[in-house]
C-alpha positions in Angstrom: 114.4 139.5 138.8 113.4 136.2 139.7 115.3 133.7 142.2 117.1 131.0 140.5 115.5 127.4 140.3 117.3 125.4 143.0 114.9 123.1 144.9 117.0 120.6 146.9 116.9 116.8 145.9 116.9 113.8 147.4 118.9 110.9 146.0 117.6 108.0 147.2 119.9 104.6 146.9 118.0 101.2 148.2 120.4 98.6 148.7 120.3 94.6 149.4 123.6 92.6 149.7 125.2 95.2 147.6 128.6 95.8 149.0 130.4 95.1 145.5 128.8 98.3 143.9 127.1 100.4 146.2 130.4 102.6 146.9 130.7 103.5 143.6 126.8 104.2 143.4 127.4 106.5 146.8 130.5 108.2 144.8 128.8 109.2 142.0 125.9 110.7 144.1 128.0 112.7 146.2 130.3 114.0 143.3 127.0 115.7 141.3 127.7 119.5 140.4 124.5 120.3 142.0 125.0 121.5 145.6 121.5 121.8 146.9 120.7 117.9 147.6 121.0 115.0 150.1 121.9 111.2 149.5 119.6 108.8 151.4 120.8 105.1 151.3 118.4 102.5 153.0 119.8 99.2 153.4 116.9 96.5 153.1 117.7 94.1 155.7 120.9 93.1 153.5 122.3 89.5 154.8 125.9 89.6 153.8 127.2 89.7 157.1 127.4 93.2 157.7 129.4 93.8 154.6 127.0 95.9 153.2 126.4 97.8 156.3 130.2 98.7 156.5 130.4 99.8 153.2 127.8 102.5 153.3 128.7 103.6 157.0 132.2 104.7 155.4 130.4 107.8 154.2 129.6 108.4 157.7 127.4 112.3 157.8 127.9 112.7 154.1 124.9 110.4 153.9 121.4 109.9 155.6 121.5 106.1 156.4 118.6 104.1 157.6 118.2 100.1 157.8 115.2 97.9 157.9 114.3 94.6 157.7 113.9 92.8 154.1 110.8 93.9 152.4 111.9 94.2 149.0 112.9 97.0 146.9 109.5 98.9 146.9 109.4 99.1 150.6 113.2 100.6 150.6 112.1 102.9 148.5 109.1 104.2 150.4 110.6 104.3 153.5 113.4 106.6 151.3 110.3 108.8 150.5 109.4 108.9 154.3 112.8 110.1 155.3 113.8 112.3 152.3 113.9 116.2 153.0 114.3 117.4 149.4 111.2 118.8 147.0 112.4 116.4 143.7 113.4 112.7 144.2 115.9 110.7 142.5 116.1 106.9 142.5 119.9 105.5 142.2 119.9 101.7 142.2 122.9 100.9 144.5 124.8 98.6 141.1 124.0 101.9 138.9 125.6 105.0 138.4 125.1 108.7 137.6 127.4 111.2 135.7 128.1 114.0 137.4 125.7 116.6 136.0 122.9 114.5 136.1 120.7 116.1 139.0 122.1 119.7 137.6 121.3 118.9 133.9 117.6 117.9 134.8 117.0 120.8 137.2 117.9 123.2 134.1 115.3 121.6 132.2 112.8 121.8 134.7 113.7 125.3 135.5 112.6 126.5 131.6 109.3 124.6 131.9 106.2 126.4 133.4 105.0 123.0 135.1 107.5 122.3 137.6 105.7 118.8 138.2 106.6 117.6 134.9 108.7 114.2 135.0 112.4 114.0 133.4 113.8 111.5 131.8 116.6 110.4 129.3 118.5 107.4 127.7 121.1 105.5 129.3 124.6 103.4 129.1 125.1 99.8 129.7 127.8 98.7 131.7 129.0 95.4 132.9 129.9 94.1 136.3 133.7 95.8 135.9 131.8 99.1 134.9 132.6 98.5 130.7 130.1 100.0 128.4 128.6 97.6 126.5 126.0 99.9 124.5 123.3 102.4 125.0 119.5 102.5 125.3 118.2 105.5 123.1 114.7 106.6 123.5 115.0 108.8 120.4 115.5 105.8 118.2 112.2 104.5 119.0 110.0 107.3 118.6 109.6 111.2 117.6 110.3 113.9 119.8 106.4 114.1 120.1 106.0 110.8 120.8 108.9 110.3 123.8 107.1 113.7 125.4 103.6 112.1 125.0 103.5 110.8 128.7 102.6 106.8 128.4 104.7 106.3 124.6 107.7 105.5 126.4 106.1 103.6 129.5 104.4 101.2 127.0 107.6 101.0 124.5 109.7 99.7 127.7 112.0 103.1 127.4 111.9 104.7 130.8 114.8 103.4 133.2 113.5 104.3 137.0 117.1 105.9 137.9 116.9 108.2 135.1 113.8 110.3 136.4 113.4 113.0 138.3 110.2 113.5 140.1 108.5 116.4 142.2 108.0 114.9 145.8 104.4 115.6 145.9 103.4 113.6 143.1 103.7 110.6 145.6 101.7 112.2 148.2 99.0 112.4 145.6 98.9 109.4 143.6 100.5 107.2 146.5 104.0 105.3 147.0 105.5 102.0 145.6 103.4 99.0 145.7 105.4 96.9 148.0 103.7 93.5 146.9 105.3 93.5 143.6 108.7 92.7 144.0 110.1 93.7 140.4 107.6 95.7 138.5 106.9 98.3 141.4 108.5 100.9 139.4 106.2 100.6 136.0 103.1 100.0 138.2 103.7 103.2 139.9 105.1 105.2 136.6 101.6 104.5 135.0 99.5 106.2 137.8 101.9 108.9 137.5 101.7 109.8 133.4 98.1 109.4 133.3 98.2 112.7 135.1 101.4 114.3 134.6 103.4 115.6 131.3 107.1 114.2 131.0 110.2 115.6 129.3 112.5 113.9 127.3 116.1 114.9 127.2 118.6 113.2 124.9 121.8 113.6 127.3 123.0 110.3 128.7 123.3 111.0 132.2 123.3 107.5 133.9 125.2 104.2 133.9 122.9 101.1 134.2 124.8 97.9 135.2 123.9 94.5 133.8 124.8 91.5 135.8 123.7 88.3 136.8 122.8 89.1 140.5 119.9 91.8 139.1 116.6 91.2 140.5 115.2 90.5 137.5 117.2 87.5 137.1 117.0 86.4 141.1 113.1 86.9 141.7 111.8 83.8 141.2 108.1 85.4 140.5 109.3 88.2 137.8 108.1 86.2 134.8 104.4 86.3 135.9 104.5 89.6 137.4 105.5 91.1 134.3 102.8 89.0 132.2 100.5 90.6 135.0 101.7 94.2 134.8 101.4 94.3 131.1 98.1 92.6 131.0 97.1 95.3 133.6 98.2 98.0 131.3 96.3 96.3 128.0 93.1 96.2 130.1 93.4 99.6 131.8 94.4 101.8 129.1 91.5 104.4 128.2 90.7 104.6 124.5 92.0 108.3 124.3 95.3 107.4 126.1 95.8 104.7 123.4 94.9 107.0 120.5 97.3 109.7 122.1 100.1 107.1 122.2 99.6 105.8 118.8 96.8 107.7 117.0 94.5 105.4 117.4 93.6 102.5 119.6 93.9 99.8 117.0 97.6 100.8 116.2 98.0 101.0 120.4 97.3 97.4 120.9 99.0 96.0 117.5 102.1 97.8 118.5 101.8 96.3 122.2 101.2 93.0 120.4 105.0 93.6 118.8 106.2 94.8 121.8 105.1 92.1 123.9 105.7 89.0 121.7 109.3 88.7 122.6 109.5 89.3 126.2 107.5 86.3 127.0 104.3 88.0 128.2 102.0 85.3 127.0 98.8 86.6 128.8 99.3 90.2 128.1 100.4 89.4 124.2 97.0 87.1 123.8 95.0 90.0 125.4 96.2 92.7 123.2 95.7 90.6 120.1 92.1 90.7 121.1 91.8 94.0 122.1 93.2 95.4 118.6 90.3 93.2 117.1 87.8 94.5 119.1 89.3 98.5 118.6 89.0 97.3 114.7 85.1 96.9 115.3 84.7 99.6 117.2 85.9 102.0 115.0 83.2 104.4 114.0 82.8 105.4 110.2 81.2 108.1 108.8 79.8 107.6 105.5 78.7 110.8 103.4 76.0 110.3 100.8 75.3 114.0 99.0 72.2 113.5 96.6 70.2 115.8 93.9 66.9 114.1 93.1 67.8 110.2 91.2 66.4 108.7 93.9 66.4 105.1 92.5 70.2 105.3 92.3 70.3 107.1 95.9 68.5 104.1 97.4 70.7 101.8 95.6 73.9 103.6 97.4 72.3 104.0 100.7 71.7 100.0 100.6 75.1 99.4 99.2 76.2 101.2 102.3 73.8 99.7 105.1 75.3 96.0 103.7 78.9 96.9 104.9 80.7 93.9 106.5 81.9 96.7 109.5 79.1 97.3 111.3 79.8 100.8 113.4 78.9 103.1 110.7 77.0 106.1 110.4 75.1 106.9 106.9 75.0 110.8 106.5 72.4 111.3 103.4 72.8 115.3 102.5 69.5 116.2 100.5 71.0 118.8 98.2 67.5 120.2 97.6 66.0 117.4 95.6 62.8 118.6 93.5 61.8 115.1 93.3 59.8 113.0 95.4 62.0 111.7 98.3 59.6 109.5 100.3 61.2 106.1 99.3 64.3 107.6 101.0 62.7 109.0 103.9 61.0 105.6 104.7 64.5 104.0 104.5 65.9 106.3 107.1 63.5 105.2 109.5 64.3 101.5 109.3 68.1 102.0 110.5 69.6 104.1 113.2 72.7 104.2 111.4 71.3 106.5 108.8 71.0 110.4 109.7 69.4 112.8 107.0 70.7 116.1 106.1 68.5 118.8 104.2 70.1 122.3 102.4 69.1 124.3 99.8 70.5 123.3 96.3 74.1 124.3 96.3 75.8 121.7 94.8 78.3 118.6 95.9 81.1 120.5 97.6 78.6 122.1 99.8 76.8 118.9 100.4 79.9 117.0 101.3 81.0 119.9 103.7 77.7 119.7 105.9 78.4 115.8 105.7 81.9 116.2 107.1 80.7 119.2 109.7 78.0 116.6 111.3 80.4 113.3 111.1 81.1 111.5 114.5 83.3 109.0 113.0 86.9 108.6 113.2 87.2 108.5 109.4 84.7 109.8 106.8 84.1 107.9 103.5 82.4 109.6 100.6 79.8 107.8 98.4 78.2 109.3 95.6 74.4 108.9 95.0 75.1 107.2 91.6 77.9 104.9 92.6 77.9 101.6 94.9 79.9 100.3 97.8 81.2 96.6 98.1 80.2 95.0 100.8 84.0 94.8 102.3 84.9 98.2 101.2 84.7 99.8 104.7 86.4 97.0 106.5 89.2 96.3 104.1 89.8 100.1 103.9 89.5 100.6 107.0 92.1 97.9 108.3 94.5 98.9 105.3 94.6 102.8 106.9 95.1 101.4 110.5 98.2 99.0 109.6 99.8 102.1 108.1 98.5 105.0 110.1 97.5 106.8 107.2 94.9 109.6 106.9 93.9 109.6 103.5 93.6 106.4 101.4 91.9 105.4 98.0 91.0 102.2 95.7 90.8 101.1 92.7 87.4 100.6 91.3 84.8 99.4 88.5 83.4 101.2 86.2 80.1 100.2 85.4 77.4 101.7 83.2 73.9 103.0 83.8 72.8 99.8 84.8 75.4 99.5 87.0 76.9 96.1 85.1 80.7 96.1 85.2 82.8 97.1 82.3 86.2 97.1 83.4 88.6 97.6 86.2 90.5 100.9 86.7 93.7 100.2 88.5 94.8 103.7 90.5 97.5 101.6 92.9 100.2 103.5 91.6 99.1 107.1 92.5 100.6 107.3 96.1 103.1 108.5 98.4 104.1 111.9 98.0 101.7 112.6 95.1 102.3 116.8 95.5 102.4 118.5 93.2 102.1 115.6 90.3 98.1 115.7 91.5 97.5 119.1 89.8 98.4 117.9 86.2 96.5 114.5 86.7 94.3 112.9 89.6 93.0 109.3 89.2 91.0 109.4 92.3 87.6 108.6 92.2 85.5 110.4 95.4 83.6 106.9 96.0 87.0 105.2 96.8 88.1 107.8 99.5 88.5 107.4 103.2 90.1 110.0 104.7 90.7 111.0 109.1 87.4 113.5 110.0 89.7 116.0 111.3 91.9 116.1 108.0 88.8 116.8 105.9 87.6 119.9 108.4 91.1 121.1 107.9 90.5 120.7 104.3 87.0 121.7 102.9 85.7 121.1 99.6 85.6 124.7 97.6 82.2 125.4 97.7 82.0 128.0 94.4 83.6 126.3 91.7 81.3 123.3 91.0 82.5 120.6 89.1 86.1 119.3 90.2 85.9 120.7 93.8 86.8 117.3 95.0 90.0 117.2 93.0 90.8 120.5 94.4 90.3 119.4 98.3 92.5 116.2 97.3 95.5 118.5 95.9 95.0 120.6 99.1 95.5 117.4 101.3 98.3 115.8 99.3 100.2 119.1 99.5 100.3 118.4 103.6 101.0 114.5 103.4 101.5 111.4 101.4 98.2 109.5 100.0 97.6 105.7 100.4 96.5 103.3 97.3 94.9 100.3 98.0 94.8 98.0 94.5 91.9 96.1 95.3 88.7 97.3 93.7 86.2 98.1 96.5 83.2 100.4 94.8 81.5 100.6 91.6 81.5 103.9 89.4 79.0 104.5 86.8 80.0 105.9 83.9 76.8 107.3 81.7 75.3 110.2 80.0 73.8 111.4 83.4 77.0 111.4 85.2 79.7 114.0 85.3 82.2 111.6 84.0 80.2 110.5 81.3 79.7 113.8 79.6 82.6 115.5 78.2 81.3 118.9 78.7 81.1 118.4 82.5 84.6 116.9 82.4 85.5 119.6 80.6 84.1 122.2 82.5 85.7 120.4 85.8 89.2 120.6 84.4 88.8 124.1 83.7 87.8 124.9 87.3 90.4 122.6 88.7 93.1 124.6 86.8 91.3 128.1 87.2 91.6 127.3 91.4 95.0 126.0 91.0 95.9 129.4 89.4 94.5 131.4 92.1 96.0 129.7 94.6 99.4 131.2 96.1 101.3 127.9 96.3 99.7 125.7 94.1 99.8 128.1 91.5 103.8 128.3 91.4 103.7 124.5 89.9 104.0 125.7 85.8 105.1 122.3 84.9 101.7 120.2 86.2 99.5 123.2 85.3 101.0 122.9 81.7 100.3 119.2 81.7 96.8 119.8 83.0 95.9 122.3 80.0 97.4 120.2 77.9 95.1 117.3 79.3 92.1 119.7 78.8 93.2 120.7 74.6 93.5 117.1 74.1 89.9 116.1 75.6 88.7 119.0 73.5 90.4 118.1 70.3 88.8 114.3 70.7 85.6 115.8 71.0 85.5 117.9 68.0 87.3 114.7 65.8 84.6 112.4 67.2 82.2 115.2 66.2 83.2 115.2 62.6 83.0 111.7 62.2 79.4 111.4 63.5 76.9 112.1 60.4 74.2 112.2 63.3 75.6 115.3 65.0 73.0 118.1 64.6 75.1 120.6 65.8 78.6 121.9 66.8 78.9 121.7 70.2 80.9 125.0 70.8 83.0 126.1 73.6 80.7 129.2 74.6 77.8 126.7 74.6 79.2 124.4 76.9 80.7 127.1 79.1 78.5 130.2 78.8 78.7 130.7 82.6 81.6 129.0 83.8 82.4 128.8 87.4 86.4 128.8 87.3 87.5 130.2 90.5 87.1 133.8 90.5 88.0 137.6 89.2 91.7 136.8 89.8 92.0 134.3 87.0 89.9 136.5 84.7 92.2 139.5 85.3 95.7 137.1 84.7 94.1 135.7 81.7 93.3 139.5 80.3 96.5 141.0 81.3 98.6 138.4 79.2 96.3 139.1 76.1 93.6 136.7 76.4 90.2 136.9 75.1 88.0 135.5 77.8 87.1 131.9 77.9 83.1 132.9 77.1 84.4 134.3 73.7 87.1 132.0 72.9 86.1 128.9 74.3 88.3 125.9 75.8 90.4 125.2 72.5 91.7 128.5 71.6 92.2 129.5 75.3 93.8 126.3 76.0 96.3 126.9 72.8 97.1 130.0 74.5 97.0 129.5 78.1 100.0 126.3 77.2 102.0 128.6 75.3 101.8 131.2 78.1 102.6 129.1 80.8 105.3 127.0 78.7 107.2 130.5 78.4 106.7 131.2 82.0 108.3 127.6 82.6 111.1 128.0 81.0 111.9 131.3 82.4 112.1 130.0 85.7 
C-alpha cells in the first residue's frame, strides 16, 4: 500500500502597503484544512509608515516573514520562491482570500493524477473592499471541459487567476522565475512559458475570493496598458501553428478568437496583429483537391485546370488515374507544369477506391473532391474554406450549377437547406453533389468510401459522416456538375443502381439499418424512378426495346450476401430475377410492416 500523497505546500503572500487587507489574507492561509504547509510573507518595501510591517508581525512564528526593498510584485514573488521550503507553490495576493479547503482540495486532485507536475486551477469569486460578493468568474461558461484542460486555452482567454493555481516548485527551476522588469503582467508571461510544456487541470470548485478595489496594481501602475498590449502581441507572435490548432481547432480560428478577445480590452497593436495573423493563417491553410479519373481525358483536363485557377493558392491537386486505357499524355504533360499537381495510378477499381487513394496521400488540412467531368468556379476553395473556418465545421457542401455535356449552364441546384443534424434523414434522400464537398482530412480518413458497392459509394460515406456530426451547407453555387448520358446522374439505369447500392449498404449496416422509415422513403424513391422510366418508354415511339430490370442489373453490386439472405428470408425473389420495380414494391411493403410494428 502506497503512502498518502501529502507534499509540503508553501503559500507565498507578496505585500506592498497592504495593511488594510493583509491580515485577512494571512488568516485565510493559516486556516487551511491541509496541514502540511507554510505561509511565507514578503514585504516589498512598503512605504506606509510601518503599518504593513506591524500587521504581519502580529502573526509571529506562524508565518515566515521577509522584507526587501521595493522592486515590484515579481521581485517579491521571486524572493518567496527562493525562501520557500515546500514542494508546491501557491500564490495568495495580500488583498485576496482562500477558502479553507483550497490547498486540500487541489492536493486531492493532484493525488489522482499520474503527472504531479500538472498545474491545477479553477474559477473564483469576486468581492469588494468590504468582502461582499459581487459575482464569480466561471471558466466553465467559456469553454468545454476539453478546452479548459488544453493548457494554453484558458490563458489565451484570460481565464486564469494566478492565486487559483497550485504549481510544482521544480517548474520554476526548469522554466525560470517571474520577469522583474514587468510590473503588472509578470504572471501571464510566466504561465505562457509553463503551459507550453506542462499539463493543466481545471476544477470547477470556487476556492478563492479575488478583491476588486481602486488600489489594485492594474489601476495604479501607469505602464499597465502598454504592458498588456506588449504581452498579448508577444503571445500572438510566438504561438506556434500546432499550439493554435490545439486551442481552437485551426490557426485561423485561434487568431480570429484572439481578435474578439482583444477588441474590448484596449490592446490595439495586439488586436491588429491578430487580424493580420488570421488572414495569413487562412492563406497558408493547405487544401488537397482529389480528382479521380478513368479515361475522358479532355474533361479531366478541364477539371484540373479549374482547380489550378483557384484564387486560394495553397493547394495540392491529387490526380488519381483509375487504370485509364486511353492516351493520358496530355494530362502527364500538364503535371510537369505545376508543382501543385500530383499523380497517382491504380488498377481500375472504381471511384471509391480512387478517392480513398487520394485521401490517403493528401497532406492538406481539408480535402475537396472534383469529379473528372465537373469543374470548380475560381473562388470555390477560398469561399468554402472561409465558410468552414468561421464555423469550425469539418464537413460542408455547397449549391451548384447543372450543365450539359458542353458545360453550358442549365439551372442552379440549391442544396443549402440540407444542413445541421442530417442523420438519419440523409438515408432517405441526399442532395449532396460530391464536387461540392469539402471536409477535414482526418474526418475522411475515419470514414473512407466503401470500395465494393460501385455507384453510390459517396452517399454511403456521407451517411456515415452525418451520423457522427452536423453538416454545413453554403447557398452559393461554386461548382459546375455535368449531366449527360455519359455521367452517372444523366443515366437513369446508373442512378437506379446507385440507389440500390445505397439501400443495400444501409440495410447491411448494424446502425443505419434500424432507420426503417428512412429506408422505406428511399425505396419509394427508387420505385418512383423506375415507374417514371417505364412511363417514358411507353410514350416513346422510338424506343427499340424495353429496358428491363434484369438488363440493367444483371450483376448488381449491392453490398453483399447479407442483404440477399435478408430478402430471401422474407420470401422475395432475387433482384436479378424480378428487377427493381417488383422488388421495390415488395421491399416497401415489408419495411412498412416492420416500421408499423416498432
